[in-house]
C-alpha positions as CSV (number, residue, x, y, z in Angstrom):
1,M,-1.7,3.6,7.9
2,L,-3.0,0.5,9.7
3,A,-6.7,1.5,9.2
4,H,-6.1,2.3,5.5
5,S,-4.3,-1.0,5.1
6,A,-7.3,-2.8,6.5
7,L,-9.7,-0.9,4.3
8,C,-7.6,-1.7,1.3
9,L,-7.6,-5.4,2.1
10,A,-11.3,-5.4,2.6
11,L,-12.6,-3.1,-0.2
12,D,-10.1,-2.7,-3.0
13,E,-9.3,-4.9,-5.9
14,L,-5.8,-6.2,-5.3
15,P,-3.1,-7.8,-7.5
16,P,-3.1,-11.6,-7.4
17,T,-0.5,-12.9,-5.0
18,S,0.1,-16.1,-3.0
19,G,2.2,-17.1,-0.1
20,Q,3.9,-14.8,2.3
21,V,4.4,-11.4,0.6
22,T,5.3,-7.9,1.5
23,T,2.7,-5.2,2.0
24,A,3.8,-3.6,-1.3
25,A,3.3,-6.8,-3.2
26,A,0.0,-7.6,-1.5
27,M,-1.7,-4.2,-1.9
28,G,0.5,-2.4,-4.4
29,D,-0.8,0.8,-5.9
30,A,-4.2,0.5,-4.2
31,L,-2.7,1.2,-0.8
32,L,-0.4,3.9,-2.1
33,E,-3.4,5.8,-3.6
34,R,-5.3,5.5,-0.3
35,L,-2.4,6.8,1.7
36,R,-1.7,9.7,-0.7
37,A,-5.5,10.6,-0.6
38,A,-5.2,10.7,3.2
39,G,-2.4,13.3,2.9
40,L,0.7,11.1,3.4
41,R,3.7,11.9,1.2
42,F,6.6,9.6,0.2
43,Q,10.1,10.4,-1.1
44,V,13.2,8.4,-1.8
45,A,16.4,9.6,-0.3
46,F,19.7,8.6,-1.8
47,A,22.8,7.9,0.4
48,R,26.0,9.4,-0.7
């Protein structure tokens, strides 16, 4: 994940942001697409 984050920052077109932002705000869908292509899967679990 760290390597793909670095590649995303260096090579991908990212959304315009400024200041201190979270990873999701800084890299958005570009990072998600890279991670999915690498075989990572994400799911949301709801607490009861």
